[in-house]
C-alpha positions in Angstrom: 35.4 5.7 -9.3 35.9 5.2 -5.6 32.8 4.3 -3.6 31.4 7.4 -1.8 31.1 7.4 2.0 29.7 9.6 4.6 32.9 9.2 6.6 31.1 8.7 9.8 30.8 5.6 12.1 27.3 6.2 13.5 24.8 3.4 12.7 22.7 5.2 10.1 25.6 6.6 8.3 27.3 3.2 8.1 24.1 1.6 6.8 23.7 4.3 4.2 27.3 3.7 3.1 26.1 0.2 2.2 22.6 0.7 0.8 22.4 4.4 0.0 23.8 4.2 -3.6 21.4 4.7 -6.4 19.6 1.5 -7.5 20.8 -0.4 -4.4 17.5 -0.5 -2.5 15.5 -1.2 -5.6 17.8 -4.2 -6.1 17.1 -5.4 -2.6 13.3 -4.9 -3.3 13.6 -7.3 -6.3 15.5 -9.9 -4.3 12.9 -9.7 -1.4 10.6 -11.6 -3.9 13.1 -14.5 -4.0 16.3 -15.6 -5.8 16.9 -13.9 -9.2 19.2 -14.4 -12.2 21.2 -11.6 -13.5 19.0 -11.3 -16.5 15.8 -11.2 -14.2 17.3 -8.3 -12.3 18.2 -6.5 -15.4 14.7 -6.8 -16.8 13.1 -5.8 -13.5 15.3 -2.7 -13.1 14.7 -0.9 -16.4 17.5 1.7 -17.0 20.1 0.4 -14.6 22.6 -0.7 -17.2 24.7 -3.9 -17.1 27.9 -2.4 -15.8 26.1 -0.6 -12.9 24.1 -3.7 -12.0 27.2 -5.8 -12.0 29.0 -3.2 -9.7 26.0 -3.0 -7.4 25.8 -6.8 -7.0 29.5 -7.0 -6.2 29.2 -4.3 -3.5 26.3 -6.0 -1.8 28.0 -9.3 -1.9 31.0 -7.7 -0.2 28.8 -6.1 2.4 27.2 -9.5 3.2 23.7 -8.4 2.0 23.4 -10.9 -0.9 24.9 -14.3 -1.8 25.3 -15.8 -5.2 24.7 -19.6 -5.7 24.0 -22.1 -8.5 20.7 -23.8 -8.6 20.7 -27.7 -8.7 20.1 -29.5 -12.0 18.3 -29.4 -14.2 18.1 -25.6 -13.9 21.8 -25.0 -13.1 21.4 -21.3 -13.3 23.4 -18.8 -11.2 21.1 -16.7 -8.9 21.4 -13.9 -6.4 19.5 -14.1 -3.1 19.4 -12.1 0.1 21.3 -13.2 3.2 19.8 -13.0 6.7 21.3 -9.5 6.9 19.8 -8.5 3.6 16.3 -9.7 4.6 16.6 -7.4 7.6 16.1 -4.5 5.3 12.5 -5.5 4.5 10.9 -3.4 7.2 12.6 -0.3 6.2 11.6 -0.9 2.6 8.0 -1.4 3.5 8.0 1.9 5.4 9.6 3.7 2.4 7.2 2.1 -0.1 4.2 3.9 1.3 0.7 2.6 1.4 -0.8 3.9 -1.8 0.0 0.9 -4.1 -1.5 -1.5 -1.5 -4.6 0.6 -1.1 -5.4 0.7 -4.7 -4.8 -3.0 -5.2 -7.2 -3.7 -2.3 -10.1 -1.6 -3.9 -9.5 -2.7 -7.6 -12.7 -3.7 -9.4 -11.6 -5.8 -12.4 -15.2 -5.8 -13.9 -15.1 -2.0 -14.0 -11.7 -2.1 -15.7 -12.9 -4.2 -18.6 -11.9 -2.6 -21.9 -9.8 0.1 -20.1 -6.2 0.6 -21.1 -4.8 3.6 -19.2 -1.9 4.5 -16.8 -2.5 6.9 -13.8 -0.1 8.7 -11.6 -0.9 9.7 -8.0 0.9 11.9 -5.5 -0.8 11.5 -2.1 1.0 13.4 0.6 4.3 12.9 -1.1 3.7 9.1 -1.8 4.2 9.0 -5.6 3.0 5.8 -7.4 1.4 4.8 -10.6 -1.1 2.3 -11.8 -1.8 0.8 -15.2 -5.1 -0.7 -16.1 -5.2 -3.2 -19.0 -8.5 -4.7 -19.9 -9.4 -5.8 -16.3 -5.9 -6.4 -15.1 -3.8 -4.1 -12.8 -0.1 -3.4 -12.3 0.9 -0.9 -9.6 4.4 0.4 -8.8 6.1 3.1 -6.8 7.3 6.1 -8.6 6.0 8.3 -11.4 4.3 6.9 -14.6 5.4 7.2 -18.3 2.9 9.3 -20.3 -0.1 8.9 -17.8 -3.7 9.7 -18.8 -4.2 11.2 -15.4 -2.0 12.8 -12.8 -3.7 13.5 -9.4 -2.1 15.2 -6.5 -4.0 15.4 -3.2 -3.9 14.4 0.5 -5.0 11.2 2.2 -8.3 12.5 3.6 -9.4 13.9 0.2 -8.4 10.7 -1.6 -10.6 8.7 0.9 -13.5 11.2 0.4 -13.2 10.7 -3.3 -13.1 6.9 -2.9 -16.3 7.1 -0.8 -17.9 9.3 -3.5 -18.3 12.1 -0.9 -16.6 14.5 -3.4 -15.8 14.1 -7.1 -12.3 14.4 -8.3 -13.2 17.6 -10.2 -15.0 19.1 -7.2 -11.9 18.4 -5.1 -9.7 20.4 -7.5 -12.2 23.2 -7.6 -12.2 23.3 -3.9 -8.4 23.6 -3.8 -8.1 20.1 -2.2 -6.3 18.5 -5.2 -4.5 19.3 -8.5 -5.2 17.3 -11.7 -3.8 16.8 -15.1 -6.0 14.9 -17.5 -9.6 14.7 -18.6 -12.5 14.7 -16.2 -13.9 11.6 -17.7 -10.7 9.7 -17.0 -10.8 10.9 -13.3 -14.4 9.7 -13.1 -13.4 6.3 -14.6 -10.7 5.9 -11.9 -13.4 6.3 -9.2 -15.5 3.6 -10.8 -12.5 1.3 -10.9 -11.1 1.9 -7.5 -13.9 3.7 -5.6 -15.3 2.1 -2.5 -18.6 0.1 -2.9 -21.7 2.0 -1.8 -24.0 0.6 1.0 -26.4 -2.0 0.0 -29.5 -0.1 0.9 -31.7 -1.0 -2.1 -31.8 2.8 -2.9 -31.6 3.1 -6.6 -30.8 6.8 -6.2 -27.4 6.0 -4.7 -27.7 6.8 -1.1 -24.7 8.5 0.4 -23.8 8.0 4.0 -21.7 10.5 5.9 -18.0 10.2 5.9 -15.7 7.8 4.2 -15.0 5.2 6.9 -17.9 2.7 6.4 -17.2 2.5 2.7 -13.5 2.0 3.2 -14.2 -0.9 5.6 -16.6 -2.6 3.0 -13.9 -2.2 0.4 -11.2 -4.0 2.4 -13.4 -6.5 4.2 -12.3 -10.2 3.8 -15.1 -12.6 4.4 -12.8 -15.5 4.7 -10.9 -14.0 7.6 -14.1 -13.1 9.3 -15.4 -16.6 9.4 -16.4 -17.6 12.9 -15.8 -14.1 14.2 -18.6 -12.3 16.1 -17.3 -8.9 17.2 -17.8 -5.2 16.9 -15.2 -2.6 16.3 -15.2 1.2 16.6 -12.7 3.5 14.9 -12.0 7.2 15.4 -9.8 8.4 12.6 -9.2 12.1 12.6 -12.8 13.5 12.4 -14.4 10.2 11.3 -16.2 7.9 13.8 -17.5 4.6 12.4 -18.1 1.0 13.3 -18.1 -2.4 12.0 -20.2 -5.4 13.1 -18.7 -8.8 12.0 -20.9 -11.8 12.3 -19.4 -15.1 10.9 -18.2 -13.8 7.5 -20.7 -11.0 7.2 -20.3 -7.2 7.7 -22.4 -4.3 8.7 -20.6 -1.0 8.6 -22.0 2.4 9.5 -21.1 5.9 10.7 -21.1 6.8 14.4 -20.0 4.8 17.6 -20.7 1.1 18.2 -22.8 -0.4 20.9 -20.5 -2.2 23.3 -17.5 -2.6 21.0 -14.9 -5.4 21.5 -12.2 -3.0 20.2 -11.8 0.7 19.9 -9.0 2.6 18.2 -8.3 6.4 18.0 -5.7 7.6 15.6 -4.9 10.0 12.8 -5.4 9.1 9.1 -1.6 8.5 8.4 -1.5 6.0 11.3 -4.7 4.3 10.2 -3.4 3.8 6.6 0.0 2.6 7.8 -1.7 0.0 10.0 -4.0 -1.2 7.3 -1.0 -1.6 4.9 0.9 -3.7 7.3 3.5 -1.1 7.8 2.8 -0.4 11.4 1.7 -3.0 14.0 -1.2 -1.8 16.1 0.7 -2.4 19.4 3.7 -0.4 18.1 1.3 2.4 17.3 0.0 2.3 20.9 3.4 2.2 22.4 4.7 5.1 20.2 1.8 7.3 21.2 0.4 7.2 17.6 -2.9 5.6 18.6 -5.1 5.0 21.6 -6.8 1.6 21.9 -9.3 0.0 24.2 -10.2 -3.7 24.2 -8.4 -7.0 23.9 -5.2 -7.4 21.8 -6.6 -10.5 20.1 -9.6 -8.4 18.9 -7.3 -5.8 17.5 -5.4 -8.4 15.5 -8.5 -10.0 14.2 -9.8 -6.5 13.1 -6.5 -6.1 11.2 -6.7 -9.5 9.6 -10.2 -8.9 8.5 -9.8 -5.3 7.2 -6.1 -4.8 6.5 -5.3 -4.1 2.9 -1.6 -5.0 3.0 -2.7 -8.7 2.2 -3.2 -7.5 -1.4 0.6 -7.1 -1.8 1.3 -10.4 -0.2 -1.1 -12.2 -2.6 
């Protein structure tokens, strides 16, 4: 069968002629992790079929996206790897992958997942991904799940409110903010496994602070990245205003504006999540008109290093 083409010579159409075929971008995704043998790729791309995989590899080699080489002894195996041109596709794949998988990895509580064996599927503003919990371990992947115990469809702000325990998954459905397939007890278990940690107030009644922002910051806080840092940050995300005070590896986060912040960012929820996932650089968001910022660039980058949840995927 002849390879399909858009028959245009504009840049986007030409790129899609190369990588727009079914399975091609997923194949590139696998190779972004490093060199892979043919059998590794076949195992990682369930359902592709040997003939189609061989054809896609041949097409990508011809396009200069991948190379094939033989590893030195004692391995001696033939592997496929991305060329410099192929590695240039990484930013586009990151943008396509969405932020959902990274966010759930960042908030995962292995202790709460002990003894749990369940898959969950989420559709958050069109970003479809699934998560499988197996006795304290986690795998998270883009796309729908097979026979999930829970399917939850909602928007970003509702998901954040659920994570902060401002609204329960069932209440969100009753309020028309979400759709759910599965048992309420499964949805409640998901909140326990992935929900943001509550403030340490010593209140046994479970104090709830207003808004989801401070809880989200506590969930993504990296004490190691905060060592030696003494700064205050203020964020305005849609209708949420909250602040974080970082002091040499410790954090105080609360609702409302900060006193004399070193860095202030104003943006919408989608931009906030994209920056946190490492999909959008704060300065690019500023230049694109997606965010307004006040303060030093260095402070903005330290804030991202301390609270960005994209590091979960890198790890």
